[in-house]
C-alpha positions as CSV (number, residue, x, y, z in Angstrom):
1,R,0.0,0.0,0.0
2,L,2.7,2.5,1.1
3,A,5.0,1.3,-1.7
4,D,2.2,1.8,-4.2
5,L,1.7,5.3,-3.0
6,G,5.4,6.0,-3.1
7,Y,5.7,4.7,-6.6
8,K,2.8,6.9,-7.8
9,A,4.4,9.9,-6.2
10,F,7.8,9.1,-7.7
11,S,6.4,8.5,-11.2
12,G,4.3,11.6,-11.0
13,S,7.3,13.7,-9.9
14,M,9.4,12.2,-12.7
15,M,6.7,12.9,-15.2
16,V,6.5,16.6,-14.1
17,L,10.3,16.9,-14.2
18,T,10.4,15.4,-17.7
19,V,7.7,17.7,-19.0
20,F,9.4,20.7,-17.3
21,A,12.8,19.8,-18.8
22,S,11.4,19.3,-22.3
23,A,9.6,22.6,-22.1
24,L,12.8,24.4,-21.0
25,C,14.7,22.7,-23.8
26,S,12.1,23.6,-26.5
27,V,12.0,27.2,-25.3
28,R,15.8,27.3,-25.5
29,V,15.9,25.8,-29.0
30,Y,13.1,28.2,-30.1
31,R,15.0,31.2,-28.9
32,M,18.2,30.0,-30.5
33,L,16.5,29.5,-33.9
34,R,14.7,32.9,-33.6
35,H,18.0,34.6,-32.7
36,R,19.8,32.9,-35.6
37,K,17.0,33.9,-38.0
38,A,17.1,37.5,-36.8
39,R,20.9,37.6,-37.2
40,Q,20.6,36.1,-40.6
41,E,18.1,38.7,-41.7
42,A,20.3,41.4,-40.3
43,G,23.2,40.0,-42.3
44,D,21.1,39.9,-45.5
45,S,20.1,43.5,-45.0
46,L,23.7,44.6,-44.4
47,E,25.2,42.8,-47.4
48,P,23.8,45.1,-50.1
49,A,25.1,48.1,-48.2
50,Q,28.6,46.6,-48.2
51,N,28.6,45.9,-51.9
């Protein structure tokens, strides 16, 4: 009974941790891609001025 409750609590906390970690990771990747895209657009707009 107690072990079953402990297992449920453990699996629940691990699930929350996994979801939280994946959310953090996806936000980080999204920011990185957005930053790279913005930097690329800035570079594209700067290129004609240099030529």
